[in-house]
N, C-alpha and C positions, 0 to 999 in steps of 0.2 A: 411408609412408602414416600419416595421423593416426588415432588410436583413435577409434571411434564411441561415443557415449554416448546412452543413452535419455533422451528429454525428455518430461516429462509436463506438460500444461497443463490445469489444472482451474479452471473458473470457479466460485467459491463464491457469486457473486451478480452481478447486472448483465448477465447473458446473456439476452437477449430481454425485458428490462425496463429501465425508466429508473430507476436508483437502485441502491443496494446494491452498487456496483462493488467487486469484489474478485477478483483472479486469482492463482492459485498456479502457480508455475513450479518444477519439480523437474528438476534436472540435477546430475550428479556426486554424487548422494545428498544434495544440499543443496536447501533450499527458500528461495525468495524470494517475497514477497507484493507484488503491485502494487495499490495503492489499498486503502482501508478505509472505504467509504462507507455511508450510510444510505439507506433507502427511506422516503419520506414516505407515510403511509397514505392509502388511498382512502376515500371516504365510507362504505363498507361495513365499516370497521374502527373503530367508535367506541371512544374511550378509549385508542387506540394513538397514542403520540407519534411514533414512528419504528420502523423494522425494521432489524435488522443481520443479517449473514450468520452462519450456523452455523460457528463456528471450532473445533469439537471436533476435527477432523482436525489442525489446527495445534497445538492443545494437546497431543494425543497424540504429535505428532512435534516438540515444541518444541526438542529438542536438534538438530534438522536445520534449523530455521528461522533464517536468517542475517540477514534484514533486511526492512523494508517500504519500498517505493519509491512515492512519490506523484507523480502526473502533474500535478495542479493542485489549486487550493483550493476547488472547489465541495464542498458538503456531501455530495453523493452519491459523493464520492471520498475525503473525509477525516472525515466525521461520526462514523464508528464507531471512529476511532483511539483515543480514551481507553478504550473498552471492550476493544479488542484489546490495547492495551499494558498494561492492568491484569492481563492473563493471560499475555502474552508479553513478556519483557524483551529486546527486540531493537532495534538502531539503525534510525533512520528517515532516509531520504534524500529531499530535495525541493529545489525552487527557493527562492530567497530570499523571495518573497511567500508562497508556500505555508508555508514555515517560520514566518513571522510569524503567519500565521493559526492554525497548529496550536500555537504557543507560547501564544496566548491560550486556546485550547480546553483544552490540558493544564494550564495554570495554574488554570483554573476547576475542574477535576477533582482538583486536588492532586497531579498526576503529573509536573509539569515537572521537578522536581529529580532524579527517578530515571530520566528518559528521555535517551537519547543521540540528539541531533538533528544532522543533517549537511546543510549547504547544498552543492548541487552546481552546477557550472558547465556550460553546454552544450558539447558537443563535446570533453569532457575525459574519456577513458576511465579507469576505475578498477576495482579488483577487490573483490568481496565473496566471501570464501572463494576457491573456484576459478573463480568466474563473472565474466567481464568484462562491465561495464555501461558504457553511454554514454547520457546524456540529450541530447536535441536539441530545439530550439525548434519549436513548432507554433502554429498560429493557432487561437484559441478565444475564447469570450466572457468569459474572465477573463485578465488579464495573467499572464505568466510561466509559461504552460502548457508542458509538455514531453512528448515522446514518449520511449520508452525502447527502446534497441537492446541486445539480450542476445546476446553472442557464444556460438555453440554449436558 
């Protein structure tokens, strides 16, 4: 019989709103982050360019954060990445198009040289720490979008 492990799924943003997509998955005492997006302000937020999720939990547990996985290249999924990576030095996994988009963004912020970016292929499982990950193609309004299967 396989050993059971607790799984914690914590949305840091994007739950019940359009934008700020960021989900934390904890398993085997390891943390992976899915997406790092921004929320564009509403008209009642004058002077605000964008809103990002509170990542203080990730900073407090940065020794357990193993990676950031990106589903696609829309700003509400990748826009906060430079701000997150300036606090957490973890590898990023994404499709080829999303990788190209975040390359430009990280270069603009002077972070490209210090980041580890990985291009994933769909339907090819790989390990991040003790967690098995597999990206798969999905249909969305931007090409090269992926869903993510996490073996638990």
